[in-house]
N, C-alpha and C positions, 0 to 999 in steps of 0.2 A: 624735666627738672635737672638743672646743672649741678656740677660736683659740689660747689660751695653750699648750695641749698640742701643737698644730701647730708653734708657734714653738719650744717646747722640743725637739721631735724634729728640727726643722730645724737648730737651733744645735748639737745633738749630732752630726748628720751632717756639718755643716760642719767641726767640730773633728776628727772621726775620719777623714773622707775628704778633708779640705783643699779643700772646695768653696767657690767664690766665692758671696757672699751674693746677687748678682743672679741667678745661675743657679738657686740654690735657691729664691729668691722666685718666679721665673717658673714653675718646675716645680710647686711646691705650690699656687699660686693656680689653676693650670689643673686639676690633679688634684682638688683639694678644692672646686673651683667656688666660690671666695670672691667676694663682691660687696660693694660699698658699704662700710658701716661695718666689717664683718669683714675685708675686704681692706685697708682703711686701718689698722686696729688691728694686723693681722698684720705689715704692712709697717713700721709705726712701731716695733714692739718688735724685730723681726728686725734692721733696720738700726740702730736705736738701741743695742741691746746690742753689736752688732759695732763700731759707731763709738766707743762710750764704755767699752770693755772695761777699759782701764787705770785709768780713774777708778773704775769699779765695783769692780774688784779691790782698789784701795787702800782704799775704804770698807769692804769686807768684811773686809779684814785688820785694820782698827782694832778690830773686835768679835769676830773669830774666835780661838779658843784654839789653833787649828791654823794653820800656815803655808798660804798659798794653794796652794802646790805639793803639799801632802799631802791636799788635799780631793779626793774622787772627783769625776769629771767631771759626773755627773748633779747632785750637790749644788751644785757650783759654778755650773752653768748656771741652776739654779733660783734661787739667790741673786742672780746677775747680773740675771735677769729681774725679780725682786722689787724689788731696789734701784733698778733703772732706772725702774720704774713709780712708786716712791715719790718719787724726786727729779726726774724729768724729764717725767712725764705728769700734768699738773695735773687732768685730767678723770677720772682714776682715783682713787676714794676710797682712802685709805690702808688702811682695813680690808679692802677688796677685794684690794688688792695683796698684803697679808700672807696673808689666808685662802686665796686662790687658789694662792698659792705653796706653802702647807702642803698643799693637796690634791694638787698635783703631787708633792711629796715623799712623800706617803702611797703614791702609785702607783709612783713611779720610784726613790725613795731612802728606803725606809721606816725605816732605821736613823737617819736624820738629821732626822726630823720635828721633834723638840724643838730641835735645833741650828738648823735653818732658822727656826723660829718665834722663837727667842730673838734671833737676829741681826737679823731683819727688824723685830721689835718695837722694838729699839734704834734702828735706822736710821729708823724711822717718826717718831721724835721730833726728827730733824734739821730745822732750818729752812733750812739752806744747806749746801753741800758743804764739809767741813772740809779745807782745803788745807794742804800743808806750808809751812813758813816760807819766804817768798820770798827773804829776805836770806841765811839760812844754807844753804839748799838750793835755789838758783835753778833748776837743771835738773830736780830732782824736782818743784818747784812747777809748772814749765811742763808737764812730762810728765803730771802728775795733772790739772791744770786743763783742758788741751786734749786729753787722752787720746792723747798721742803718745809713742812710744818715746824714751828719752833720747838715743839715737843721732841721731834727726832733730832734736831740740831743740838738741843740741850743734852739729850741722852748720849749722842756720839762724842760731844765735847767732854762729857764726864768719863765715858768708858775708854775712849781712844784718842785722847788729846795729843798723844805723841805724834800722830799723823797729820795734825793740822787740817788744812783744806784738802789735802790729797785724797782722803777718804771720801769726801763729798763729790769729787770730780766724776765718779763712775755713774751717778744716778741718772744722768741725762744722756741722750744719744744712743747710737746703735750698740746693742750688747754683743758680746762674743757668742758665736754659735759653734758648738762642738758636737761631734758624733762619737758613739761608742761602736767599734767594729764588732760584729757578731762572729766570734771565733768558732762557732759551730758551723759556719758556712764559708768563712773567708779569713783573711788576715790583714793587718795594717799594711803590710808590704804589697799585697795583691791589690787592695783598694787604691793605694797611692799610685801604683803602676798603671792602673786603669784610668785614673783621673789625676795625672801629674800636676795640672795647673789649678786644681780645685782645693786640695787638702794639704796640710802640713801636720806632722805628728805633734801631739801635745807633749809638753815638757815633763809632766809628772804623772800622767795616766798612760800606762803601757799600751792600751788599746784605743786611745783617744785620738781623734783627728779634728783639727780646727779648720773651718772654712777660711780660705784666703781671699775670697771675694764675696760680695753680697749676692747670693743666689736664692731665688724663691724656694721655699721648702718643697713646693709641688714639683720642682725639677730635680730633686735629689733621688728619685726612684726608691723611696723608702719601702714601697710595697714588695720589693725584691728580698728584703730581709737581710741584706748584707751588713747593715748598720742601723742604728736608731738614734734619734736626737737625745743627748744627755750631756749636761754640763760637766766639765772636767772635775769640778768639785765633788759631784755625786760619784763620779768614777773613782776618785781618790778614796771616798768612803767605802766603796766596794773593794778597793785594794787593801784597805785596812781590815775589812772583814775577812777577806781571803778564804772564802768557802772552798771546801775540798770535795772531790767526787765521792758520792755515797753518803754524804752527811744529811742530817735533818736540819732544815732552816725554818725559822718563823719570822715573817715580815709583818709587823703589827699594824702599820698604817701604810698599806702597800700601793694604793692607786696613785698614779696610773700604771705602776708596775715596773718602772725603770730599774730600781734596786734589786727586785726579784729577778728580772731578766739578767742583770749583770752577774748576780750570784749563780744563776743557772749555767752561765757560760764558764765561770770559774770551775763549776762542778762537772763540766763536760756533759751536761744533761743527764747526770746520774745521781740518784738520791731523791729527796723530796723537799719541796718548799711549800709551806702553808702561808698563803698570802691573805691577810685579814684587812678589811676596811669597813668602816661604819656605814658608808654610803653604798647601798645595794645597787643603785643606778650606775655606779662607776665600775662595777666589777667586770662588765663586758670589755672594758678597755684592756684589762689584764689578759682575758681569754683571747681577744683579737690580736694583741701584741705578741703573745706567746705563739700563736699559730703562725703568724707572719715570720717569726724568727726561728721557727722550728724547735720550740721548747715544749717538752712534754711532761715535765716534772712539777709543774706549779698547780696547786689546788687552791682556788680562790673562794673565800667565804665572807659573808656578811658577819661582822663581829665588832662589838664595842670593846676596844682594848683597854678601857679603864678597869676591866676585870679579865684575868687570864682564863683561857679556855681550859677547863679541868682535865680534859683528856690528853693534853699536851704538856702538863706540868712535869718538869724534870726530864723531858724527852728530847730537847733540842741541843744540837752541837753549837749552833750560832744563832743569834737573834739580831734582826735589823730593826732598830727603833728610831725611825725618822718621824719625829712628832710634829703635830700641827704647831705653827709658830707665827710670829708677826710678819715674817717675810721681808725684813728690812735688808736682806742681802740680795734680793732680786728686783729691786725697784726699777732698774733699767729695762727689765723685761715685762714687769707688771706695774705700770705707773700708778694704777688706781690704788695700790696698796699703801702708797704714801699718805693717803687721806683717811685711812682707817683710824678710828679713835683708839688710842693706846691707854685710855684711863682704866680699862679693865684688864691690864696686863697681869696683875697679881693672880687673877683667877685662871688666866691662860697658863701661867707658870705652875699653878697647882695641878692643872690638867696634865701638863708635861711630866711633872714629878710622879703623879699617880700612874701614868702609862709606863714610865720607866721602871717603877717598882714592880708593877704587875708583869711587865715583859721579862724581868729578871727571873721570875719563877719558872719560866720555860727551860732554863739552862740545866744541863748536866754539870757535875763537878768538872772543872777544866774547860767549861764552855766559854765562848766569847760573845760579848754583847757590844754592838756599836750604836751609840746614841748620836743623832745628828739633827741639825736644823739648817734652814736656809736663811738665817737671820744674823744680824750683828747687834747683839744685845747680851751683855754678860749675865743679866738676870735669867735669861732663857738658856744660857749655855753653861759657862763655868759654874755658876752658882747652883744650878740644878744638879750637875754631876758631883760637885763637892758635897752637897747635902746628901745625895744618895750614898756616896762612899762613907760618909761619917755615920750613917745609920745602917750600913751593911758591911761590916768588917770582913766578911768572907769574899768581898770583891776588892780589886785593886786595878789601877791603871796598867795598861799593857802597851809598851812602846811599839811604834810601827813606822814604816817608811814608805814613801811613794816618790819615785824619781829622785830628785834632789832634796826632797822634803824628809826630814827626820824629826819625829815627834816623841815626846815622853809619854804620850797617851792622850793628850788633849791638843787640838790644833784648830786655830782660827785661820781661815783663808780669806784674804782681802782682795777685792777686784783690782785695786791700784797696784798691788804687789804681785799677785799670782795670776792675774788675767782670768779669773774664774768668777762665779757667783760669790757673794759674801756667804760664808758657810762655816759651820762648826762641826767638828768630829771628835768624839771621845770613844776610845776603845778600852773596854774593861774585861777582866777575866774573873770567873768564879772559881774559888779555890776548894770549896767543899760543899 
């Protein structure tokens, strides 16, 4: 089975079984034993078609005599793969993109062979992507150009109109990869000295290193525990928390554990961290990560943080409240998230608010709570925090800084400005 056929079958499984692309990728690469160019080609098409699906479907619709919704799934996937290769993969000859797609149709959608061939022949003549008119259909234009559902385009136009199209530019293409140095075992200076051509220091996270070239994660020797993968935005949240040695910390939605790990390093592995997560199956990620990093102060438990654990109420010096969110700040890393239905956003916001209110019960007077999300949506960010503050007068915003960033207590990080995930951080302090 050649690589294109593997991609086709993976995309078909993802559609039918609602599987995430990252899980499908890992599974197929391992089972098919793909290496080097085949692995890269498979990854490129699988992620590319997932990421650019709205754009691809728009182009197909320009040439199809049938509405997209009436095409059978096999035919549609073959067309998406073909158009993606024609318009986004410069190294694939156009003749190969068309001919290999026709071969797939012969095997998996024999009735549509001439249909597939005709559409791809027309698409092969395009020198650029034909976009809708920006003035008459601005939301459709944004949706097709950046391959985002109109619902997200409308939301960002409402919340962040001052940034124009710049905000949209981060959602496609290779994301930034950063590491957090494990200060229990090493230092940023020592790691940079050991790998002078691989890393550069992050601008606003004191222990963050950005990869200067695309290196497979498997080659980073993460098992040595000198560092772990963590976006600079999450590291800035840890800098805002600024946990101290000997303190008691509660991390209410902890898995896979990155923020607990960062807190433990600030604490010099002294004190105690209670790491809660509703998913029991994910708790081993915390235990394994802590062992690899040499952290011994984290206790991980299964717990639904919609209700505070009675035995810890009023016991914590600091609380990490990184709540479940829509994930609109990490679309370049998790393309599948852009297709999630946002119609139930109000119930998600209620969940976030409830977790925040319950998390606040853990704090001692003078304690610090950091609320964060990896989304760009004011309803999940500023609106939640403002609502909390208005109902809890014993809390107020606490200013913080990280590198060149100075915040009055609420901070939104934008990929096109800060070169991080899209992220929101609010630091609050309990007065009594």
